[in-house]
N, C-alpha and C positions, 0 to 999 in steps of 0.2 A: 282248759281255760287259759286265755290269754289276758294277762294283767299288766297295769302300767308299771314303769320303773319310777319310784317315787321322787327320785333326783331331777329328774326332767320336769315334772309338776311343780315342785317346791322351788326349784332354782330358776326355771326359765318360762313357766307358765304352760308346758307343753303336755297335753294329756291325750289319751286315746279317744277317738270319736265317739265310741260307744262305751266308754269308761271300762267295761269288762266284756271280754268276747267269751261266748260259751260256744264251743264246738261240738255238734252232734257225735255220738260216739261212733257212727258208721260213715262219718264224711271222710272223703278220700281225695279231695281236691287240694289245690294250692292254698296256703294260708296268706292272707293280706291283712294288713293292720291300718287302719286310717288314723291320722293324726291331726290334732287341732293345736294351734298356737293362740293360747288365750293370753300371752304376756303381751308386753309394750314394745319390745324388741324383735327383729327378725332372728330366726334360728334356722340355721342350715344343718340338715341332716347328711352326713357324710355316708358314703357306702360301707357297710360293715359295722355302723354304729348301733350300739344296743337301745332299742326304743321301747321294748316290751319284754315280759318274761312269760314264760309257759309253765303251767303246773298241771301235771296229770293227776286226774281225780278218779278213783274207781267209779264204776257204774254198778250200782245194785239193781239187780231185777227182782223187784218185789212181787210177792204174790198176795193177793188180798182174799180175806174169807168175807162172804156176803152173809150178814146176820139180819134176823129180824127185829131183834130188840138187844139191848144191853143194860147193865146195872148202871144207876146214877152214880156220879162222883160228887165229892165236895165242891168241885170247880163249877159243875154244871155246864151251861151253855154260855157262861161268860165269854166274851170276845177278847179283843186286844186289852192288854194291861190287866188281865183278871188272874194271872197264873201266879203272881208274885204278891197277891193281897193275902191278909190273914184275917 
């Protein structure tokens, strides 16, 4: 994942174009980062300046079991916001 550096956004209004970059696990090409200046002042990015940070996240290859039915739970089919209700 490519994430923004918080200081650029808070101090200068400079953010990543897509906010978070998710890279496919099998991607082999060059990485590029688009940057937007949402601030009121011009901002010059110098060569070698840190504008983003990369975080390596393990990829889980999950296997699913197809079932015909399953036991009901207290939560039931409640959607968003139902998991914390009592």
